[in-house]
KOLMAR-885912 format. One record per residue: residue number from 1; residue in one letter; chain; z, y, x of N, C-alpha, C, O in turn. Coordinates in pm, 1 decimal. Layout:
# KOLMAR-885912
<pt pos="NUM" code="a" unit="A" n_z="Z" n_y="Y" n_x="X" ca_z="Z" ca_y="Y" ca_x="X" c_z="Z" c_y="Y" c_x="X" o_z="Z" o_y="Y" o_x="X"/>
...
# end
This chain:
# KOLMAR-885912
<pt pos="1" code="x" unit="A" n_z="0.0" n_y="-118.0" n_x="85.0" ca_z="0.0" ca_y="0.0" ca_x="0.0" c_z="0.0" c_y="123.8" c_x="89.2" o_z="86.6" o_y="136.8" o_x="175.7"/>
<pt pos="2" code="x" unit="A" n_z="-94.3" n_y="213.8" n_x="70.0" ca_z="-98.2" ca_y="333.7" ca_x="153.7" c_z="15.5" c_y="430.2" c_x="119.7" o_z="55.7" o_y="443.4" o_x="4.1"/>
<pt pos="3" code="x" unit="A" n_z="65.8" n_y="496.9" n_x="223.1" ca_z="168.3" ca_y="599.0" ca_x="199.8" c_z="99.5" c_y="726.7" c_x="152.9" o_z="-7.4" o_y="762.3" o_x="202.5"/>
<pt pos="4" code="x" unit="A" n_z="160.8" n_y="794.5" n_x="58.0" ca_z="101.0" ca_y="914.4" ca_x="-0.5" c_z="172.1" c_y="1039.1" c_x="48.5" o_z="294.4" o_y="1041.2" o_x="62.8"/>
<pt pos="5" code="x" unit="A" n_z="94.9" n_y="1141.6" n_x="73.7" ca_z="146.0" ca_y="1269.3" ca_x="120.5" c_z="250.2" c_y="1325.1" c_x="24.2" o_z="227.7" o_y="1329.0" o_x="-96.8"/>
<pt pos="6" code="x" unit="A" n_z="364.2" n_y="1368.1" n_x="77.8" ca_z="468.1" ca_y="1431.1" ca_x="-2.9" c_z="570.8" c_y="1336.2" c_x="-62.0" o_z="668.6" o_y="1381.4" o_x="-121.5"/>
<pt pos="7" code="x" unit="A" n_z="551.2" n_y="1205.6" n_x="-47.2" ca_z="647.4" ca_y="1109.1" ca_x="-101.9" c_z="766.0" c_y="1094.4" c_x="-7.1" o_z="750.7" o_y="1106.9" o_x="114.4"/>
<pt pos="8" code="x" unit="A" n_z="883.1" n_y="1068.1" n_x="-62.1" ca_z="1004.6" ca_y="1047.8" ca_x="16.4" c_z="1045.5" c_y="901.8" c_x="8.9" o_z="1037.8" o_y="837.9" o_x="-96.0"/>
<pt pos="9" code="x" unit="A" n_z="1089.3" n_y="850.6" n_x="123.9" ca_z="1134.5" ca_y="712.9" ca_x="133.2" c_z="1274.9" c_y="712.3" c_x="190.8" o_z="1311.5" o_y="801.7" o_x="267.1"/>
<pt pos="10" code="x" unit="A" n_z="1354.5" n_y="610.9" n_x="154.4" ca_z="1492.2" ca_y="600.4" ca_x="202.0" c_z="1517.4" c_y="457.4" c_x="250.1" o_z="1467.0" o_y="361.2" o_x="192.1"/>
<pt pos="11" code="x" unit="A" n_z="1596.6" n_y="445.2" n_x="357.8" ca_z="1637.3" ca_y="315.6" ca_x="410.0" c_z="1764.3" c_y="272.6" c_x="337.0" o_z="1861.5" o_y="347.9" o_x="330.8"/>
<pt pos="12" code="x" unit="A" n_z="1763.1" n_y="152.2" n_x="282.3" ca_z="1878.7" ca_y="100.8" ca_x="208.4" c_z="1996.6" c_y="69.2" c_x="301.3" o_z="2111.0" o_y="64.7" o_x="256.2"/>
<pt pos="13" code="x" unit="A" n_z="1969.5" n_y="47.3" n_x="430.7" ca_z="2073.1" ca_y="7.3" ca_x="525.0" c_z="2146.9" c_y="129.1" c_x="582.1" o_z="2269.5" o_y="137.0" o_x="574.8"/>
<pt pos="14" code="x" unit="A" n_z="2070.0" n_y="225.3" n_x="639.7" ca_z="2133.4" ca_y="337.2" ca_x="709.9" c_z="2117.1" c_y="471.2" c_x="638.3" o_z="2163.4" o_y="573.8" o_x="688.3"/>
<pt pos="15" code="x" unit="A" n_z="2051.7" n_y="471.6" n_x="521.7" ca_z="2030.4" ca_y="591.5" ca_x="439.5" c_z="1944.8" c_y="699.5" c_x="506.2" o_z="1954.2" o_y="816.9" o_x="470.5"/>
<pt pos="16" code="x" unit="A" n_z="1861.6" n_y="660.3" n_x="602.6" ca_z="1767.8" ca_y="754.3" ca_x="662.7" c_z="1661.8" c_y="789.3" c_x="558.9" o_z="1610.5" o_y="701.5" o_x="489.4"/>
<pt pos="17" code="x" unit="A" n_z="1629.2" n_y="918.2" n_x="548.7" ca_z="1526.5" ca_y="963.1" ca_x="455.2" c_z="1404.9" c_y="1011.2" c_x="532.9" o_z="1418.2" o_y="1076.1" o_x="636.7"/>
<pt pos="18" code="x" unit="A" n_z="1285.1" n_y="978.8" n_x="481.6" ca_z="1159.4" ca_y="1015.4" ca_x="545.9" c_z="1071.7" c_y="1085.7" c_x="444.1" o_z="1058.8" o_y="1040.3" o_x="330.4"/>
<pt pos="19" code="x" unit="A" n_z="1011.4" n_y="1196.5" n_x="484.8" ca_z="913.0" ca_y="1267.1" ca_x="403.5" c_z="776.8" c_y="1244.4" c_x="467.2" o_z="758.7" o_y="1274.3" o_x="585.2"/>
<pt pos="20" code="x" unit="A" n_z="680.6" n_y="1191.9" n_x="391.6" ca_z="547.7" ca_y="1163.3" ca_x="444.6" c_z="470.5" c_y="1294.8" c_x="457.7" o_z="447.1" o_y="1365.1" o_x="359.5"/>
<pt pos="21" code="x" unit="A" n_z="431.6" n_y="1326.1" n_x="582.3" ca_z="356.1" ca_y="1448.5" ca_x="608.7" c_z="209.8" c_y="1420.8" c_x="639.3" o_z="128.9" o_y="1513.3" o_x="647.1"/>
<pt pos="22" code="x" unit="A" n_z="175.6" n_y="1293.1" n_x="656.6" ca_z="36.5" ca_y="1253.2" ca_x="678.8" c_z="15.3" c_y="1118.2" c_x="612.8" o_z="78.6" o_y="1019.6" o_x="650.7"/>
<pt pos="23" code="x" unit="A" n_z="-72.8" n_y="1113.2" n_x="514.9" ca_z="-98.7" ca_y="989.0" ca_x="442.2" c_z="-166.2" c_y="888.1" c_x="533.4" o_z="-237.0" o_y="925.5" o_x="626.9"/>
<pt pos="24" code="x" unit="A" n_z="-144.2" n_y="759.8" n_x="506.0" ca_z="-206.8" ca_y="656.1" ca_x="586.9" c_z="-184.6" c_y="519.1" c_x="527.4" o_z="-119.8" o_y="503.4" o_x="424.0"/>
<pt pos="25" code="x" unit="A" n_z="-240.4" n_y="419.4" n_x="595.6" ca_z="-227.9" ca_y="280.4" ca_x="553.3" c_z="-99.3" c_y="221.9" c_x="609.8" o_z="-48.0" o_y="269.1" o_x="711.3"/>
<pt pos="26" code="x" unit="A" n_z="-47.8" n_y="119.4" n_x="544.1" ca_z="68.2" ca_y="48.5" ca_x="593.9" c_z="195.1" c_y="83.6" c_x="519.6" o_z="197.2" o_y="170.4" o_x="432.3"/>
<pt pos="27" code="x" unit="A" n_z="301.9" n_y="13.0" n_x="557.2" ca_z="431.8" ca_y="31.4" ca_x="494.7" c_z="528.9" c_y="92.5" c_x="594.7" o_z="513.7" o_y="74.2" o_x="715.5"/>
<pt pos="28" code="x" unit="A" n_z="628.1" n_y="164.5" n_x="545.0" ca_z="731.6" ca_y="220.9" ca_x="629.9" c_z="847.1" c_y="122.4" c_x="638.2" o_z="887.9" o_y="64.7" o_x="537.4"/>
<pt pos="29" code="x" unit="A" n_z="899.9" n_y="103.3" n_x="759.3" ca_z="1013.0" ca_y="13.1" ca_x="779.1" c_z="1120.7" c_y="83.6" c_x="858.9" o_z="1091.9" o_y="169.3" o_x="942.5"/>
<pt pos="30" code="x" unit="A" n_z="1245.5" n_y="46.7" n_x="832.3" ca_z="1360.4" ca_y="97.4" ca_x="906.6" c_z="1464.6" c_y="-14.9" c_x="906.1" o_z="1481.0" o_y="-83.4" o_x="805.1"/>
<pt pos="31" code="x" unit="A" n_z="1533.2" n_y="-33.6" n_x="1015.4" ca_z="1635.7" ca_y="-139.0" ca_x="1027.6" c_z="1578.4" c_y="-277.0" c_x="995.4" o_z="1650.9" o_y="-364.6" o_x="948.2"/>
<pt pos="32" code="x" unit="A" n_z="1448.1" n_y="-296.9" n_x="1020.8" ca_z="1384.9" ca_y="-426.1" ca_x="998.8" c_z="1351.6" c_y="-457.7" c_x="854.4" o_z="1310.7" o_y="-569.7" o_x="823.9"/>
<pt pos="33" code="x" unit="A" n_z="1368.4" n_y="-361.1" n_x="764.4" ca_z="1339.5" ca_y="-383.4" ca_x="622.2" c_z="1247.3" c_y="-272.7" c_x="571.3" o_z="1249.3" o_y="-161.4" o_x="623.8"/>
<pt pos="34" code="x" unit="A" n_z="1165.7" n_y="-303.0" n_x="468.7" ca_z="1078.9" ca_y="-199.5" ca_x="411.8" c_z="1161.4" c_y="-87.3" c_x="347.8" o_z="1265.6" o_y="-112.1" o_x="287.1"/>
<pt pos="35" code="x" unit="A" n_z="1113.5" n_y="34.9" n_x="362.4" ca_z="1182.1" ca_y="149.2" ca_x="301.3" c_z="1140.6" c_y="159.5" c_x="154.9" o_z="1027.6" o_y="127.0" o_x="118.5"/>
<pt pos="36" code="x" unit="A" n_z="1233.7" n_y="205.2" n_x="71.8" ca_z="1209.3" ca_y="220.6" ca_x="-72.0" c_z="1170.1" c_y="364.8" c_x="-102.5" o_z="1226.4" o_y="458.6" o_x="-46.0"/>
<pt pos="37" code="x" unit="A" n_z="1072.0" n_y="381.8" n_x="-193.2" ca_z="1032.7" ca_y="516.6" ca_x="-233.1" c_z="1140.3" c_y="574.6" c_x="-325.1" o_z="1185.8" o_y="508.4" o_x="-418.3"/>
<pt pos="38" code="x" unit="A" n_z="1180.2" n_y="699.1" n_x="-297.8" ca_z="1280.8" ca_y="763.7" ca_x="-381.6" c_z="1218.0" c_y="812.2" c_x="-510.8" o_z="1102.7" o_y="855.1" o_x="-514.2"/>
<pt pos="39" code="x" unit="A" n_z="1295.7" n_y="804.3" n_x="-615.7" ca_z="1252.7" ca_y="857.1" ca_x="-744.6" c_z="1278.3" c_y="1007.1" c_x="-746.5" o_z="1376.3" o_y="1053.5" o_x="-688.2"/>
<pt pos="40" code="x" unit="A" n_z="1192.1" n_y="1083.8" n_x="-812.5" ca_z="1214.5" ca_y="1228.6" ca_x="-819.2" c_z="1345.8" c_y="1261.6" c_x="-889.9" o_z="1383.6" o_y="1196.4" o_x="-987.3"/>
<pt pos="41" code="x" unit="A" n_z="1412.9" n_y="1361.5" n_x="-840.4" ca_z="1537.0" ca_y="1405.2" ca_x="-904.3" c_z="1504.0" c_y="1496.7" c_x="-1022.2" o_z="1413.8" o_y="1579.9" o_x="-1012.0"/>
<pt pos="42" code="x" unit="A" n_z="1574.7" n_y="1482.8" n_x="-1132.3" ca_z="1546.1" ca_y="1570.3" ca_x="-1247.0" c_z="1584.6" c_y="1714.7" c_x="-1215.9" o_z="1685.0" o_y="1741.0" o_x="-1149.6"/>
<pt pos="43" code="x" unit="A" n_z="1504.2" n_y="1805.8" n_x="-1264.4" ca_z="1534.0" ca_y="1947.8" ca_x="-1247.1" c_z="1642.5" c_y="1989.1" c_x="-1344.3" o_z="1649.5" o_y="1937.0" o_x="-1455.6"/>
<pt pos="44" code="x" unit="A" n_z="1727.7" n_y="2082.5" n_x="-1303.3" ca_z="1829.7" ca_y="2129.3" ca_x="-1397.9" c_z="1764.0" c_y="2203.6" c_x="-1513.9" o_z="1663.4" o_y="2272.5" o_x="-1497.0"/>
<pt pos="45" code="x" unit="A" n_z="1822.5" n_y="2188.0" n_x="-1630.4" ca_z="1764.9" ca_y="2255.3" ca_x="-1747.5" c_z="1801.6" c_y="2403.5" c_x="-1744.2" o_z="1911.3" o_y="2441.7" o_x="-1703.4"/>
<pt pos="46" code="x" unit="A" n_z="1708.3" n_y="2483.9" n_x="-1787.7" ca_z="1735.7" ca_y="2627.5" ca_x="-1794.3" c_z="1761.6" c_y="2664.1" c_x="-1940.3" o_z="1680.7" o_y="2635.7" o_x="-2028.7"/>
<pt pos="47" code="x" unit="A" n_z="1873.5" n_y="2726.1" n_x="-1962.5" ca_z="1910.7" ca_y="2764.0" ca_x="-2100.0" c_z="1894.6" c_y="2911.5" c_x="-2120.8" o_z="1921.1" o_y="2961.7" o_x="-2230.1"/>
# end
């Protein structure tokens, strides 16, 4: 699966976060395990 520009990934073991600044082929790994893509955080509601 290609990495997409602007996506954030996190390591489940050491909590390292990575921001993709250049898209490419392959998977991201840290601590010997694949990194998980972070879900977007919800924006605070404006009242």
